[in-house]
PDB file of N, CA, C and O in Angstrom:
ATOM      1  N   MET A   1       0.790  -1.102  -0.052  1.00  0.00           N
ATOM      2  CA  MET A   1      -0.028  -0.051  -0.016  1.00  0.00           C
ATOM      3  C   MET A   1       0.892   1.292   0.046  1.00  0.00           C
ATOM      4  O   MET A   1       1.700   1.497   0.951  1.00  0.00           O
ATOM      5  N   GLY A   2       0.665   2.144  -1.004  1.00  0.00           N
ATOM      6  CA  GLY A   2       1.340   3.325  -0.998  1.00  0.00           C
ATOM      7  C   GLY A   2       0.518   4.509  -0.507  1.00  0.00           C
ATOM      8  O   GLY A   2      -0.629   4.383  -0.078  1.00  0.00           O
ATOM      9  N   ARG A   3       1.172   5.674  -0.594  1.00  0.00           N
ATOM     10  CA  ARG A   3       0.405   7.032  -0.172  1.00  0.00           C
ATOM     11  C   ARG A   3      -0.321   7.469  -1.346  1.00  0.00           C
ATOM     12  O   ARG A   3       0.048   7.262  -2.502  1.00  0.00           O
ATOM     13  N   LYS A   4      -1.513   8.166  -0.948  1.00  0.00           N
ATOM     14  CA  LYS A   4      -2.194   8.762  -2.070  1.00  0.00           C
ATOM     15  C   LYS A   4      -1.484  10.055  -2.610  1.00  0.00           C
ATOM     16  O   LYS A   4      -0.906  10.815  -1.834  1.00  0.00           O
ATOM     17  N   LYS A   5      -1.538  10.258  -3.817  1.00  0.00           N
ATOM     18  CA  LYS A   5      -0.841  11.398  -4.317  1.00  0.00           C
ATOM     19  C   LYS A   5      -1.766  12.709  -4.049  1.00  0.00           C
ATOM     20  O   LYS A   5      -2.945  12.759  -4.397  1.00  0.00           O
ATOM     21  N   VAL A   6      -1.124  13.693  -3.429  1.00  0.00           N
ATOM     22  CA  VAL A   6      -1.671  14.997  -3.080  1.00  0.00           C
ATOM     23  C   VAL A   6      -1.760  15.883  -4.356  1.00  0.00           C
ATOM     24  O   VAL A   6      -0.794  16.097  -5.088  1.00  0.00           O
ATOM     25  N   GLU A   7      -2.934  16.347  -4.540  1.00  0.00           N
ATOM     26  CA  GLU A   7      -2.987  17.482  -5.719  1.00  0.00           C
ATOM     27  C   GLU A   7      -2.527  18.673  -5.142  1.00  0.00           C
ATOM     28  O   GLU A   7      -2.963  19.008  -4.040  1.00  0.00           O
ATOM     29  N   ILE A   8      -1.676  19.380  -5.758  1.00  0.00           N
ATOM     30  CA  ILE A   8      -1.166  20.676  -5.382  1.00  0.00           C
ATOM     31  C   ILE A   8      -2.053  21.704  -5.764  1.00  0.00           C
ATOM     32  O   ILE A   8      -2.075  22.092  -6.932  1.00  0.00           O
ATOM     33  N   LYS A   9      -2.850  22.225  -4.820  1.00  0.00           N
ATOM     34  CA  LYS A   9      -3.538  23.479  -5.146  1.00  0.00           C
ATOM     35  C   LYS A   9      -3.762  24.068  -3.680  1.00  0.00           C
ATOM     36  O   LYS A   9      -3.450  23.417  -2.683  1.00  0.00           O
ATOM     37  N   ARG A  10      -4.268  25.215  -3.623  1.00  0.00           N
ATOM     38  CA  ARG A  10      -4.515  26.070  -2.475  1.00  0.00           C
ATOM     39  C   ARG A  10      -5.608  25.270  -1.521  1.00  0.00           C
ATOM     40  O   ARG A  10      -6.647  24.810  -1.994  1.00  0.00           O
ATOM     41  N   ILE A  11      -5.271  25.166  -0.201  1.00  0.00           N
ATOM     42  CA  ILE A  11      -6.188  24.495   0.671  1.00  0.00           C
ATOM     43  C   ILE A  11      -7.080  25.612   1.153  1.00  0.00           C
ATOM     44  O   ILE A  11      -6.587  26.612   1.677  1.00  0.00           O
ATOM     45  N   GLU A  12      -8.361  25.469   0.991  1.00  0.00           N
ATOM     46  CA  GLU A  12      -9.385  26.458   1.305  1.00  0.00           C
ATOM     47  C   GLU A  12      -9.693  26.525   2.813  1.00  0.00           C
ATOM     48  O   GLU A  12      -9.979  27.618   3.301  1.00  0.00           O
ATOM     49  N   ASP A  13      -9.651  25.427   3.573  1.00  0.00           N
ATOM     50  CA  ASP A  13      -9.952  25.507   4.927  1.00  0.00           C
ATOM     51  C   ASP A  13      -8.750  26.091   5.671  1.00  0.00           C
ATOM     52  O   ASP A  13      -7.648  25.575   5.490  1.00  0.00           O
ATOM     53  N   ARG A  14      -8.890  27.145   6.504  1.00  0.00           N
ATOM     54  CA  ARG A  14      -7.852  27.980   6.991  1.00  0.00           C
ATOM     55  C   ARG A  14      -7.096  27.140   7.957  1.00  0.00           C
ATOM     56  O   ARG A  14      -5.870  27.126   7.854  1.00  0.00           O
ATOM     57  N   SER A  15      -7.734  26.371   8.973  1.00  0.00           N
ATOM     58  CA  SER A  15      -7.075  25.622  10.006  1.00  0.00           C
ATOM     59  C   SER A  15      -6.240  24.502   9.301  1.00  0.00           C
ATOM     60  O   SER A  15      -5.086  24.277   9.668  1.00  0.00           O
ATOM     61  N   SER A  16      -6.855  23.774   8.244  1.00  0.00           N
ATOM     62  CA  SER A  16      -6.034  22.719   7.651  1.00  0.00           C
ATOM     63  C   SER A  16      -4.897  23.333   6.844  1.00  0.00           C
ATOM     64  O   SER A  16      -3.882  22.655   6.682  1.00  0.00           O
ATOM     65  N   ARG A  17      -4.981  24.640   6.288  1.00  0.00           N
ATOM     66  CA  ARG A  17      -3.988  25.252   5.499  1.00  0.00           C
ATOM     67  C   ARG A  17      -2.805  25.436   6.636  1.00  0.00           C
ATOM     68  O   ARG A  17      -1.669  25.010   6.430  1.00  0.00           O
ATOM     69  N   GLN A  18      -3.148  26.058   7.759  1.00  0.00           N
ATOM     70  CA  GLN A  18      -2.099  26.334   8.710  1.00  0.00           C
ATOM     71  C   GLN A  18      -1.444  25.049   9.295  1.00  0.00           C
ATOM     72  O   GLN A  18      -0.233  25.015   9.515  1.00  0.00           O
ATOM     73  N   ALA A  19      -2.174  24.109   9.514  1.00  0.00           N
ATOM     74  CA  ALA A  19      -1.549  22.744   9.861  1.00  0.00           C
ATOM     75  C   ALA A  19      -0.591  22.339   8.797  1.00  0.00           C
ATOM     76  O   ALA A  19       0.576  22.100   9.106  1.00  0.00           O
ATOM     77  N   THR A  20      -0.996  22.245   7.577  1.00  0.00           N
ATOM     78  CA  THR A  20      -0.218  21.761   6.617  1.00  0.00           C
ATOM     79  C   THR A  20       1.181  22.628   6.402  1.00  0.00           C
ATOM     80  O   THR A  20       2.255  22.082   6.149  1.00  0.00           O
ATOM     81  N   PHE A  21       1.007  24.065   6.541  1.00  0.00           N
ATOM     82  CA  PHE A  21       2.083  24.922   6.525  1.00  0.00           C
ATOM     83  C   PHE A  21       3.162  24.606   7.606  1.00  0.00           C
ATOM     84  O   PHE A  21       4.374  24.611   7.387  1.00  0.00           O
ATOM     85  N   SER A  22       2.587  24.340   8.758  1.00  0.00           N
ATOM     86  CA  SER A  22       3.374  24.121   9.913  1.00  0.00           C
ATOM     87  C   SER A  22       4.281  22.921   9.725  1.00  0.00           C
ATOM     88  O   SER A  22       5.492  22.970   9.946  1.00  0.00           O
ATOM     89  N   LYS A  23       3.539  21.674   9.242  1.00  0.00           N
ATOM     90  CA  LYS A  23       4.129  20.439   9.091  1.00  0.00           C
ATOM     91  C   LYS A  23       5.177  20.470   7.972  1.00  0.00           C
ATOM     92  O   LYS A  23       6.295  19.989   8.156  1.00  0.00           O
ATOM     93  N   ARG A  24       4.806  21.054   6.774  1.00  0.00           N
ATOM     94  CA  ARG A  24       5.668  21.148   5.707  1.00  0.00           C
ATOM     95  C   ARG A  24       6.904  22.108   5.977  1.00  0.00           C
ATOM     96  O   ARG A  24       8.005  21.785   5.531  1.00  0.00           O
ATOM     97  N   ARG A  25       6.752  23.205   6.652  1.00  0.00           N
ATOM     98  CA  ARG A  25       7.801  24.034   7.090  1.00  0.00           C
ATOM     99  C   ARG A  25       8.773  23.308   7.946  1.00  0.00           C
ATOM    100  O   ARG A  25       9.973  23.459   7.713  1.00  0.00           O
ATOM    101  N   SER A  26       8.379  22.532   8.915  1.00  0.00           N
ATOM    102  CA  SER A  26       9.306  21.774   9.695  1.00  0.00           C
ATOM    103  C   SER A  26      10.001  20.779   8.931  1.00  0.00           C
ATOM    104  O   SER A  26      11.200  20.576   9.122  1.00  0.00           O
ATOM    105  N   GLY A  27       9.293  20.103   8.024  1.00  0.00           N
ATOM    106  CA  GLY A  27       9.875  19.145   7.151  1.00  0.00           C
ATOM    107  C   GLY A  27      10.973  19.584   6.286  1.00  0.00           C
ATOM    108  O   GLY A  27      11.983  18.920   6.052  1.00  0.00           O
ATOM    109  N   LEU A  28      10.660  20.953   5.748  1.00  0.00           N
ATOM    110  CA  LEU A  28      11.632  21.643   4.889  1.00  0.00           C
ATOM    111  C   LEU A  28      12.889  21.842   5.671  1.00  0.00           C
ATOM    112  O   LEU A  28      13.969  21.515   5.179  1.00  0.00           O
ATOM    113  N   MET A  29      12.793  22.407   6.970  1.00  0.00           N
ATOM    114  CA  MET A  29      13.852  22.737   7.763  1.00  0.00           C
ATOM    115  C   MET A  29      14.769  21.439   8.067  1.00  0.00           C
ATOM    116  O   MET A  29      15.999  21.470   8.056  1.00  0.00           O
ATOM    117  N   LYS A  30      14.094  20.450   8.304  1.00  0.00           N
ATOM    118  CA  LYS A  30      14.690  19.131   8.611  1.00  0.00           C
ATOM    119  C   LYS A  30      15.545  18.696   7.352  1.00  0.00           C
ATOM    120  O   LYS A  30      16.703  18.298   7.477  1.00  0.00           O
ATOM    121  N   LYS A  31      14.920  18.793   6.163  1.00  0.00           N
ATOM    122  CA  LYS A  31      15.631  18.289   5.038  1.00  0.00           C
ATOM    123  C   LYS A  31      16.825  19.203   4.799  1.00  0.00           C
ATOM    124  O   LYS A  31      17.889  18.707   4.429  1.00  0.00           O
ATOM    125  N   ALA A  32      16.708  20.427   4.978  1.00  0.00           N
ATOM    126  CA  ALA A  32      17.826  21.465   4.741  1.00  0.00           C
ATOM    127  C   ALA A  32      18.896  20.958   5.700  1.00  0.00           C
ATOM    128  O   ALA A  32      20.019  20.694   5.273  1.00  0.00           O
ATOM    129  N   ASN A  33      18.616  20.832   6.828  1.00  0.00           N
ATOM    130  CA  ASN A  33      19.657  20.317   8.029  1.00  0.00           C
ATOM    131  C   ASN A  33      20.398  19.167   7.491  1.00  0.00           C
ATOM    132  O   ASN A  33      21.626  19.184   7.402  1.00  0.00           O
ATOM    133  N   GLN A  34      19.568  18.021   7.079  1.00  0.00           N
ATOM    134  CA  GLN A  34      20.186  16.853   6.616  1.00  0.00           C
ATOM    135  C   GLN A  34      21.087  17.089   5.405  1.00  0.00           C
ATOM    136  O   GLN A  34      22.221  16.616   5.340  1.00  0.00           O
ATOM    137  N   LEU A  35      20.513  17.871   4.408  1.00  0.00           N
ATOM    138  CA  LEU A  35      21.480  18.027   3.284  1.00  0.00           C
ATOM    139  C   LEU A  35      22.708  18.852   3.674  1.00  0.00           C
ATOM    140  O   LEU A  35      23.728  18.593   3.034  1.00  0.00           O
ATOM    141  N   SER A  36      22.783  19.732   4.545  1.00  0.00           N
ATOM    142  CA  SER A  36      23.863  20.499   4.988  1.00  0.00           C
ATOM    143  C   SER A  36      24.879  19.556   5.631  1.00  0.00           C
ATOM    144  O   SER A  36      26.079  19.680   5.390  1.00  0.00           O
ATOM    145  N   ILE A  37      24.384  18.577   6.480  1.00  0.00           N
ATOM    146  CA  ILE A  37      25.239  17.629   7.079  1.00  0.00           C
ATOM    147  C   ILE A  37      25.822  16.592   6.154  1.00  0.00           C
ATOM    148  O   ILE A  37      27.023  16.325   6.150  1.00  0.00           O
ATOM    149  N   LEU A  38      24.887  15.988   5.331  1.00  0.00           N
ATOM    150  CA  LEU A  38      25.232  15.005   4.366  1.00  0.00           C
ATOM    151  C   LEU A  38      26.331  15.430   3.239  1.00  0.00           C
ATOM    152  O   LEU A  38      27.296  14.737   2.917  1.00  0.00           O
ATOM    153  N   CYS A  39      26.031  16.567   2.761  1.00  0.00           N
ATOM    154  CA  CYS A  39      26.796  17.043   1.563  1.00  0.00           C
ATOM    155  C   CYS A  39      27.884  18.205   2.013  1.00  0.00           C
ATOM    156  O   CYS A  39      28.592  18.732   1.154  1.00  0.00           O
ATOM    157  N   ASP A  40      27.971  18.546   3.301  1.00  0.00           N
ATOM    158  CA  ASP A  40      29.000  19.424   3.890  1.00  0.00           C
ATOM    159  C   ASP A  40      28.900  20.767   3.078  1.00  0.00           C
ATOM    160  O   ASP A  40      29.870  21.287   2.527  1.00  0.00           O
ATOM    161  N   VAL A  41      27.620  21.273   3.064  1.00  0.00           N
ATOM    162  CA  VAL A  41      27.283  22.586   2.428  1.00  0.00           C
ATOM    163  C   VAL A  41      26.684  23.558   3.198  1.00  0.00           C
ATOM    164  O   VAL A  41      25.957  23.150   4.104  1.00  0.00           O
ATOM    165  N   ASP A  42      26.826  24.849   3.043  1.00  0.00           N
ATOM    166  CA  ASP A  42      26.095  25.924   3.865  1.00  0.00           C
ATOM    167  C   ASP A  42      24.776  26.152   3.255  1.00  0.00           C
ATOM    168  O   ASP A  42      24.699  26.413   2.054  1.00  0.00           O
ATOM    169  N   ILE A  43      23.657  26.065   4.054  1.00  0.00           N
ATOM    170  CA  ILE A  43      22.326  26.257   3.545  1.00  0.00           C
ATOM    171  C   ILE A  43      21.680  27.380   4.383  1.00  0.00           C
ATOM    172  O   ILE A  43      21.929  27.432   5.587  1.00  0.00           O
ATOM    173  N   ALA A  44      20.863  28.281   3.802  1.00  0.00           N
ATOM    174  CA  ALA A  44      20.022  29.124   4.395  1.00  0.00           C
ATOM    175  C   ALA A  44      18.631  28.938   3.863  1.00  0.00           C
ATOM    176  O   ALA A  44      18.430  28.919   2.648  1.00  0.00           O
ATOM    177  N   VAL A  45      17.609  28.791   4.789  1.00  0.00           N
ATOM    178  CA  VAL A  45      16.273  28.725   4.218  1.00  0.00           C
ATOM    179  C   VAL A  45      15.446  29.838   4.856  1.00  0.00           C
ATOM    180  O   VAL A  45      15.527  30.017   6.071  1.00  0.00           O
ATOM    181  N   VAL A  46      14.709  30.542   4.146  1.00  0.00           N
ATOM    182  CA  VAL A  46      13.919  31.692   4.670  1.00  0.00           C
ATOM    183  C   VAL A  46      12.427  31.503   4.258  1.00  0.00           C
ATOM    184  O   VAL A  46      12.123  31.473   3.066  1.00  0.00           O
ATOM    185  N   VAL A  47      11.510  31.376   5.233  1.00  0.00           N
ATOM    186  CA  VAL A  47      10.178  31.166   4.776  1.00  0.00           C
ATOM    187  C   VAL A  47       9.243  32.222   5.449  1.00  0.00           C
ATOM    188  O   VAL A  47       9.321  32.473   6.651  1.00  0.00           O
ATOM    189  N   PHE A  48       8.305  32.858   4.561  1.00  0.00           N
ATOM    190  CA  PHE A  48       7.400  33.901   5.131  1.00  0.00           C
ATOM    191  C   PHE A  48       6.091  33.264   5.121  1.00  0.00           C
ATOM    192  O   PHE A  48       5.640  32.718   4.115  1.00  0.00           O
ATOM    193  N   SER A  49       5.398  33.337   6.380  1.00  0.00           N
ATOM    194  CA  SER A  49       3.933  32.851   6.439  1.00  0.00           C
ATOM    195  C   SER A  49       3.053  33.855   5.630  1.00  0.00           C
ATOM    196  O   SER A  49       3.441  34.929   5.169  1.00  0.00           O
ATOM    197  N   SER A  50       1.871  33.350   5.541  1.00  0.00           N
ATOM    198  CA  SER A  50       0.795  34.352   4.951  1.00  0.00           C
ATOM    199  C   SER A  50       0.530  35.614   5.784  1.00  0.00           C
ATOM    200  O   SER A  50       0.083  36.628   5.249  1.00  0.00           O
ATOM    201  N   ARG A  51       0.805  35.549   7.085  1.00  0.00           N
ATOM    202  CA  ARG A  51       0.743  36.725   7.809  1.00  0.00           C
ATOM    203  C   ARG A  51       1.951  37.502   7.907  1.00  0.00           C
ATOM    204  O   ARG A  51       1.951  38.503   8.623  1.00  0.00           O
ATOM    205  N   GLY A  52       3.037  37.137   7.236  1.00  0.00           N
ATOM    206  CA  GLY A  52       4.224  37.769   7.121  1.00  0.00           C
ATOM    207  C   GLY A  52       5.229  37.460   8.188  1.00  0.00           C
ATOM    208  O   GLY A  52       6.206  38.182   8.387  1.00  0.00           O
ATOM    209  N   ARG A  53       4.979  36.410   8.846  1.00  0.00           N
ATOM    210  CA  ARG A  53       6.026  36.040   9.884  1.00  0.00           C
ATOM    211  C   ARG A  53       7.165  35.254   9.332  1.00  0.00           C
ATOM    212  O   ARG A  53       6.983  34.333   8.536  1.00  0.00           O
ATOM    213  N   LEU A  54       8.356  35.624   9.761  1.00  0.00           N
ATOM    214  CA  LEU A  54       9.595  34.996   9.266  1.00  0.00           C
ATOM    215  C   LEU A  54       9.988  33.779  10.078  1.00  0.00           C
ATOM    216  O   LEU A  54       9.967  33.728  11.308  1.00  0.00           O
ATOM    217  N   PHE A  55      10.364  32.768   9.227  1.00  0.00           N
ATOM    218  CA  PHE A  55      10.924  31.532   9.855  1.00  0.00           C
ATOM    219  C   PHE A  55      12.204  31.350   9.055  1.00  0.00           C
ATOM    220  O   PHE A  55      12.162  31.529   7.838  1.00  0.00           O
ATOM    221  N   GLU A  56      13.352  31.002   9.661  1.00  0.00           N
ATOM    222  CA  GLU A  56      14.555  30.808   9.059  1.00  0.00           C
ATOM    223  C   GLU A  56      15.345  29.579   9.614  1.00  0.00           C
ATOM    224  O   GLU A  56      15.197  29.159  10.762  1.00  0.00           O
ATOM    225  N   PHE A  57      16.226  29.025   8.664  1.00  0.00           N
ATOM    226  CA  PHE A  57      17.152  27.973   9.239  1.00  0.00           C
ATOM    227  C   PHE A  57      18.539  28.324   8.511  1.00  0.00           C
ATOM    228  O   PHE A  57      18.612  28.670   7.332  1.00  0.00           O
ATOM    229  N   SER A  58      19.538  28.195   9.311  1.00  0.00           N
ATOM    230  CA  SER A  58      20.911  28.536   8.775  1.00  0.00           C
ATOM    231  C   SER A  58      21.837  27.476   9.306  1.00  0.00           C
ATOM    232  O   SER A  58      21.944  27.275  10.516  1.00  0.00           O
ATOM    233  N   SER A  59      22.567  26.734   8.312  1.00  0.00           N
ATOM    234  CA  SER A  59      23.476  25.727   8.767  1.00  0.00           C
ATOM    235  C   SER A  59      24.756  26.252   9.317  1.00  0.00           C
ATOM    236  O   SER A  59      25.469  25.502   9.984  1.00  0.00           O
ATOM    237  N   THR A  60      25.127  27.592   9.067  1.00  0.00           N
ATOM    238  CA  THR A  60      26.196  28.166   9.674  1.00  0.00           C
ATOM    239  C   THR A  60      25.975  29.579  10.226  1.00  0.00           C
ATOM    240  O   THR A  60      24.959  30.149   9.828  1.00  0.00           O
ATOM    241  N   ASN A  61      26.690  30.160  10.992  1.00  0.00           N
ATOM    242  CA  ASN A  61      26.516  31.569  11.593  1.00  0.00           C
ATOM    243  C   ASN A  61      26.752  32.585  10.495  1.00  0.00           C
ATOM    244  O   ASN A  61      26.309  33.712  10.717  1.00  0.00           O
ATOM    245  N   ARG A  62      27.327  32.390   9.438  1.00  0.00           N
ATOM    246  CA  ARG A  62      27.578  33.397   8.345  1.00  0.00           C
ATOM    247  C   ARG A  62      26.236  33.932   7.819  1.00  0.00           C
ATOM    248  O   ARG A  62      26.211  35.100   7.429  1.00  0.00           O
ATOM    249  N   PHE A  63      25.185  33.232   7.775  1.00  0.00           N
ATOM    250  CA  PHE A  63      23.812  33.562   7.231  1.00  0.00           C
ATOM    251  C   PHE A  63      23.139  34.332   8.117  1.00  0.00           C
ATOM    252  O   PHE A  63      22.320  35.147   7.692  1.00  0.00           O
ATOM    253  N   LEU A  64      23.387  34.191   9.524  1.00  0.00           N
ATOM    254  CA  LEU A  64      22.687  35.060  10.503  1.00  0.00           C
ATOM    255  C   LEU A  64      22.814  36.582  10.476  1.00  0.00           C
ATOM    256  O   LEU A  64      22.068  37.345  11.090  1.00  0.00           O
ATOM    257  N   LEU A  65      23.826  36.937   9.708  1.00  0.00           N
ATOM    258  CA  LEU A  65      24.134  38.392   9.501  1.00  0.00           C
ATOM    259  C   LEU A  65      23.134  38.984   8.430  1.00  0.00           C
ATOM    260  O   LEU A  65      22.905  40.191   8.357  1.00  0.00           O
ATOM    261  N   LEU A  66      22.560  38.039   7.607  1.00  0.00           N
ATOM    262  CA  LEU A  66      21.609  38.436   6.615  1.00  0.00           C
ATOM    263  C   LEU A  66      20.316  39.130   7.282  1.00  0.00           C
ATOM    264  O   LEU A  66      19.831  40.154   6.801  1.00  0.00           O
ATOM    265  N   PHE A  67      19.869  38.587   8.263  1.00  0.00           N
ATOM    266  CA  PHE A  67      18.589  38.949   8.918  1.00  0.00           C
ATOM    267  C   PHE A  67      18.730  39.262  10.404  1.00  0.00           C
ATOM    268  O   PHE A  67      18.063  38.564  11.168  1.00  0.00           O
ATOM    269  N   PRO A  68      19.468  40.168  10.895  1.00  0.00           N
ATOM    270  CA  PRO A  68      19.785  40.223  12.342  1.00  0.00           C
ATOM    271  C   PRO A  68      18.547  40.685  13.149  1.00  0.00           C
ATOM    272  O   PRO A  68      18.452  40.264  14.302  1.00  0.00           O
ATOM    273  N   ASN A  69      17.613  41.487  12.675  1.00  0.00           N
ATOM    274  CA  ASN A  69      16.541  41.875  13.378  1.00  0.00           C
ATOM    275  C   ASN A  69      15.117  41.309  12.996  1.00  0.00           C
ATOM    276  O   ASN A  69      14.084  41.599  13.599  1.00  0.00           O
ATOM    277  N   LYS A  70      15.200  40.497  11.954  1.00  0.00           N
ATOM    278  CA  LYS A  70      14.033  39.890  11.446  1.00  0.00           C
ATOM    279  C   LYS A  70      12.815  40.933  10.884  1.00  0.00           C
ATOM    280  O   LYS A  70      11.664  40.539  10.700  1.00  0.00           O
ATOM    281  N   GLU A  71      13.204  42.149  10.675  1.00  0.00           N
ATOM    282  CA  GLU A  71      12.255  42.985  10.192  1.00  0.00           C
ATOM    283  C   GLU A  71      12.556  43.327   8.685  1.00  0.00           C
ATOM    284  O   GLU A  71      13.144  44.359   8.364  1.00  0.00           O
ATOM    285  N   ILE A  72      12.104  42.370   7.766  1.00  0.00           N
ATOM    286  CA  ILE A  72      12.454  42.357   6.451  1.00  0.00           C
ATOM    287  C   ILE A  72      11.093  42.585   5.665  1.00  0.00           C
ATOM    288  O   ILE A  72      10.022  42.076   5.997  1.00  0.00           O
ATOM    289  N   THR A  73      11.280  43.401   4.602  1.00  0.00           N
ATOM    290  CA  THR A  73      10.034  43.617   3.736  1.00  0.00           C
ATOM    291  C   THR A  73      10.296  42.844   2.361  1.00  0.00           C
ATOM    292  O   THR A  73       9.443  42.091   1.891  1.00  0.00           O
ATOM    293  N   LEU A  74      11.550  43.080   1.737  1.00  0.00           N
ATOM    294  CA  LEU A  74      11.895  42.480   0.509  1.00  0.00           C
ATOM    295  C   LEU A  74      13.359  42.183   0.461  1.00  0.00           C
ATOM    296  O   LEU A  74      14.178  43.034   0.807  1.00  0.00           O
ATOM    297  N   PHE A  75      13.730  40.921   0.015  1.00  0.00           N
ATOM    298  CA  PHE A  75      15.142  40.655  -0.061  1.00  0.00           C
ATOM    299  C   PHE A  75      15.319  39.820  -1.296  1.00  0.00           C
ATOM    300  O   PHE A  75      14.381  39.212  -1.812  1.00  0.00           O
ATOM    301  N   CYS A  76      16.572  39.808  -1.763  1.00  0.00           N
ATOM    302  CA  CYS A  76      17.060  39.070  -2.728  1.00  0.00           C
ATOM    303  C   CYS A  76      18.379  38.474  -2.413  1.00  0.00           C
ATOM    304  O   CYS A  76      19.299  39.289  -2.349  1.00  0.00           O
ATOM    305  N   VAL A  77      18.676  37.221  -2.201  1.00  0.00           N
ATOM    306  CA  VAL A  77      20.044  36.601  -2.053  1.00  0.00           C
ATOM    307  C   VAL A  77      20.384  35.702  -2.976  1.00  0.00           C
ATOM    308  O   VAL A  77      19.645  34.755  -3.246  1.00  0.00           O
ATOM    309  N   VAL A  78      21.558  35.908  -3.566  1.00  0.00           N
ATOM    310  CA  VAL A  78      22.132  34.776  -4.423  1.00  0.00           C
ATOM    311  C   VAL A  78      23.441  34.583  -4.176  1.00  0.00           C
ATOM    312  O   VAL A  78      24.256  35.505  -4.152  1.00  0.00           O
ATOM    313  N   PHE A  79      23.746  33.250  -3.958  1.00  0.00           N
ATOM    314  CA  PHE A  79      25.165  32.698  -3.770  1.00  0.00           C
ATOM    315  C   PHE A  79      25.564  31.843  -4.825  1.00  0.00           C
ATOM    316  O   PHE A  79      24.808  30.953  -5.216  1.00  0.00           O
ATOM    317  N   ILE A  80      26.697  32.032  -5.331  1.00  0.00           N
ATOM    318  CA  ILE A  80      27.259  31.267  -6.514  1.00  0.00           C
ATOM    319  C   ILE A  80      28.414  30.705  -6.067  1.00  0.00           C
ATOM    320  O   ILE A  80      29.098  30.013  -6.822  1.00  0.00           O
TER     321      ILE A  80
END
């Protein structure tokens, strides 16, 4: 038995949408952490909620300088 494929579309129910956001956000942060450990790379993940709340993950301290006070309206970060 496998999992049912989830159709990617907006979740209309507000509480279900919030629960999904929370679970997927934590899963994304976990995967970013695993990738940084397995591949020995520096990773920064920035997520804004629908209410504008900022959530971030950084595998190193060098990314913490990007958002010291968490009061951000618009940003663009490119690392090559």
